C-alpha positions as a printed NumPy array, in Angstrom:
array([[ 0.257, -0.077, -0.06 ],
       [ 2.136,  2.577, -1.273],
       [ 1.247,  6.63 , -1.367],
       [ 2.75 ,  7.934, -4.598],
       [ 2.786, 11.889, -3.   ],
       [ 4.686,  9.603,  0.144],
       [ 3.261, 10.464,  3.641],
       [ 5.108, 10.707,  7.234],
       [ 3.008,  8.602,  9.897],
       [ 3.941,  8.929, 13.04 ],
       [ 2.374,  7.768, 16.403],
       [ 2.049,  9.408, 19.613],
       [ 0.32 ,  8.697, 23.539],
       [ 1.937,  8.261, 26.687],
       [ 4.702,  6.725, 27.506],
       [ 3.216,  3.027, 27.614],
       [ 0.464,  3.166, 25.323],
       [ 1.562,  0.422, 23.121],
       [ 2.414,  2.76 , 20.305],
       [ 6.459,  0.88 , 19.152],
       [ 4.635, -2.902, 19.36 ],
       [ 1.603, -1.685, 17.556],
       [ 3.502,  0.212, 15.044],
       [ 6.102, -2.371, 14.367],
       [ 2.759, -4.553, 12.888],
       [ 1.794, -2.006, 11.014],
       [ 4.66 , -1.545,  9.532],
       [ 5.263, -5.546,  9.026],
       [ 1.498, -5.695,  7.482],
       [ 1.925, -2.434,  4.787],
       [ 5.64 , -3.208,  4.304],
       [ 6.913, -0.021,  4.917],
       [ 9.834,  1.345,  7.084],
       [ 9.339,  2.007, 10.674],
       [11.581,  3.967, 12.475],
       [11.997,  2.975, 16.56 ],
       [13.654,  4.424, 19.195],
       [15.769,  2.391, 21.553],
       [14.736, -0.336, 24.021],
       [15.182,  0.494, 27.879],
       [18.223, -2.275, 27.762],
       [20.114,  0.076, 25.003],
       [19.669,  2.95 , 27.049],
       [22.799,  4.681, 27.228],
       [24.381,  5.977, 30.654],
       [22.745,  9.455, 29.981],
       [19.316,  7.861, 30.281],
       [19.515,  5.083, 32.785],
       [21.985,  7.321, 35.288],
       [19.01 , 10.327, 34.89 ],
       [19.039, 11.077, 38.79 ],
       [22.54 , 11.575, 37.912],
       [23.169, 13.607, 35.423],
       [20.176, 15.132, 35.07 ],
       [17.521, 15.104, 32.404],
       [18.334, 17.536, 29.855],
       [21.199, 15.116, 29.194],
       [18.881, 12.554, 28.939],
       [16.278, 14.254, 27.011],
       [19.094, 15.159, 24.674],
       [20.316, 11.8  , 23.887],
       [17.104, 10.704, 23.25 ],
       [16.926, 13.532, 20.765],
       [19.865, 12.434, 19.529],
       [18.419,  9.135, 18.217],
       [15.1  , 10.378, 17.089],
       [16.206, 13.076, 14.779],
       [17.635, 11.677, 12.471],
       [14.785,  9.141, 11.879],
       [12.535, 12.258, 10.914],
       [15.075, 12.833,  7.919],
       [15.174,  9.491,  7.106],
       [11.728,  9.551,  6.736],
       [11.806, 12.593,  4.766],
       [13.687, 11.47 ,  2.677],
       [11.591,  8.   ,  2.262],
       [ 8.333, 10.168,  1.919],
       [10.566, 12.563, -0.965],
       [10.108,  8.751, -2.89 ],
       [ 6.976,  8.633, -3.294],
       [ 6.596,  6.107,  0.058],
       [ 5.128,  5.982,  3.769],
       [ 6.9  ,  5.639,  5.962],
       [ 6.202,  5.396,  9.855],
       [ 8.013,  6.687, 13.334],
       [ 6.621,  5.175, 16.829],
       [ 7.172,  8.496, 17.83 ],
       [ 6.504, 12.423, 17.624],
       [ 7.701, 13.891, 20.777],
       [10.488, 15.635, 19.389],
       [ 8.496, 17.669, 17.228],
       [ 5.635, 18.287, 19.626],
       [ 7.649, 19.2  , 22.813],
       [ 7.345, 22.643, 22.555],
       [ 3.218, 22.2  , 22.386],
       [ 3.083, 20.144, 25.568],
       [ 6.679, 20.917, 27.648],
       [ 4.606, 23.044, 30.137],
       [ 2.259, 20.723, 31.052],
       [ 0.677, 19.294, 34.008],
       [ 1.671, 15.908, 34.077],
       [ 5.554, 16.16 , 32.63 ],
       [ 6.828, 17.305, 36.072],
       [ 8.747, 13.805, 36.483],
       [10.981, 15.131, 33.166],
       [11.084, 18.179, 32.547],
       [10.736, 21.621, 34.647],
       [10.86 , 25.279, 34.771],
       [13.391, 24.518, 37.554],
       [15.973, 22.972, 35.386],
       [19.246, 23.981, 34.977],
       [19.001, 23.773, 31.379],
       [15.41 , 24.608, 30.732],
       [15.873, 28.509, 29.069],
       [18.004, 25.734, 26.15 ],
       [15.761, 22.949, 26.523],
       [13.024, 25.297, 25.458],
       [14.817, 26.866, 22.849],
       [15.701, 23.373, 21.021],
       [12.44 , 22.275, 20.958],
       [10.608, 25.407, 19.311],
       [13.497, 25.458, 16.538],
       [12.696, 21.112, 16.601],
       [ 8.94 , 22.441, 16.295],
       [ 9.859, 24.86 , 13.093],
       [11.993, 22.778, 11.451],
       [11.898, 18.959, 11.586],
       [ 9.933, 17.587,  9.04 ],
       [ 5.986, 17.352,  9.554],
       [ 3.93 , 14.675,  9.863],
       [ 1.28 , 13.71 ,  7.422],
       [-1.407, 11.522,  9.505],
       [-0.949, 11.455, 13.608],
       [-2.097,  8.476, 15.273],
       [-2.789,  9.137, 19.053],
       [-3.092,  5.819, 21.184],
       [-5.816,  7.127, 24.143],
       [-5.971,  4.487, 26.929],
       [-7.755,  4.297, 29.661],
       [-6.258,  4.545, 32.856],
       [-6.65 ,  0.481, 33.766],
       [-5.239, -0.712, 30.748],
       [-2.324,  1.748, 30.492],
       [-1.414,  0.764, 34.315],
       [-1.522, -3.372, 32.267],
       [ 0.797, -2.108, 29.805],
       [ 2.989, -0.467, 32.167],
       [ 3.807, -3.95 , 34.124],
       [ 3.458, -5.779, 31.049],
       [ 6.189, -4.265, 29.556],
       [ 8.722, -3.804, 33.251],
       [11.061, -1.215, 33.092],
       [12.404,  0.542, 35.614],
       [11.053,  3.653, 35.103],
       [ 7.788,  2.748, 35.209],
       [ 8.379,  1.872, 38.899],
       [ 8.985,  5.5  , 39.326],
       [ 6.266,  6.984, 41.326],
       [ 6.316, 10.416, 39.717],
       [ 5.694,  8.835, 36.257],
       [ 2.879,  6.543, 37.547],
       [ 1.215,  9.788, 37.846],
       [ 2.335, 10.924, 34.292],
       [-1.25 ,  9.791, 33.403],
       [-2.562, 13.029, 33.741],
       [-0.354, 14.249, 30.615],
       [-2.737, 12.41 , 28.052],
       [-5.297, 15.35 , 28.215],
       [-2.405, 17.611, 27.805],
       [-1.403, 15.584, 25.116],
       [-5.083, 15.423, 23.059],
       [-4.475, 19.286, 23.541],
       [-1.359, 18.932, 22.041],
       [-2.349, 17.439, 18.4  ],
       [-5.378, 19.199, 18.121],
       [-3.315, 22.284, 17.755],
       [-0.396, 20.637, 15.501],
       [-2.434, 19.285, 12.914],
       [-4.911, 22.376, 13.001],
       [-1.934, 24.203, 11.958],
       [ 0.057, 22.087, 10.233],
       [-3.285, 20.012,  8.182],
       [-2.363, 16.609,  9.71 ],
       [-4.51 , 14.066,  9.321],
       [-5.363, 12.661, 13.167],
       [-6.33 ,  8.822, 14.2  ],
       [-7.54 ,  9.102, 17.661],
       [-7.117,  5.285, 18.245],
       [-8.589,  3.854, 21.703],
       [-5.57 ,  1.219, 22.795],
       [-7.22 , -1.7  , 24.024],
       [-5.311, -4.445, 25.813],
       [-5.343, -7.408, 23.23 ],
       [-2.482, -8.124, 20.992],
       [-0.246, -5.9  , 18.359],
       [-1.948, -7.621, 15.361],
       [-5.434, -7.02 , 16.838],
       [-4.579, -3.281, 17.192],
       [-2.79 , -2.845, 14.094],
       [-5.344, -3.801, 11.695],
       [-8.188, -1.945, 13.888],
       [-5.493,  1.438, 12.804],
       [-4.874,  0.383,  9.193],
       [-8.747,  0.092,  8.534],
       [-8.476,  3.984,  9.483],
       [-5.604,  4.966,  7.847],
       [-6.991,  3.572,  4.374],
       [-9.018,  6.913,  4.04 ],
       [-5.76 ,  9.161,  3.739],
       [-3.528,  6.244,  2.168]])
């Protein structure tokens, strides 16, 4: 299923909403290239030592991994093909960085707040735009099941566990972005089933834009 004009499809949702596993299956079914951020086992010390080195350093490590993926996806789009990103945190960070629920990761008290805000603004303005955005909406019950299943160290952090409220801010963010950029929006109610089942549900919604 290839679109002659090419498109970048990106997933968005709170951490632990099933984006990576589901987008992997979508990529397999549609036979398109998908880009994923590293799993916890591959995180560098910039992230694993976050309490020691600070959140800014951790964020910059993730950014250094993810930003090249935007440009790779854009090259695929230019060739008239589809490409998928399993997250678009960097592109949208400027719109939600001060929202309630993100205190576990980033606050105005951070030593590097001004630098992070400047980077986030430039990323919003300059990273390749998304054509189709898939928002993974979760019930709190299902979200907690997903966290228990994937069992990352971060998922056991009490402050992170309180971040479900961020989903509301994310919904506000995607509405703002899609209106400004004329981006197609799919809101997917993620169930606690299998990645294959959820992927096929999303593909049915994607068809109208491909």
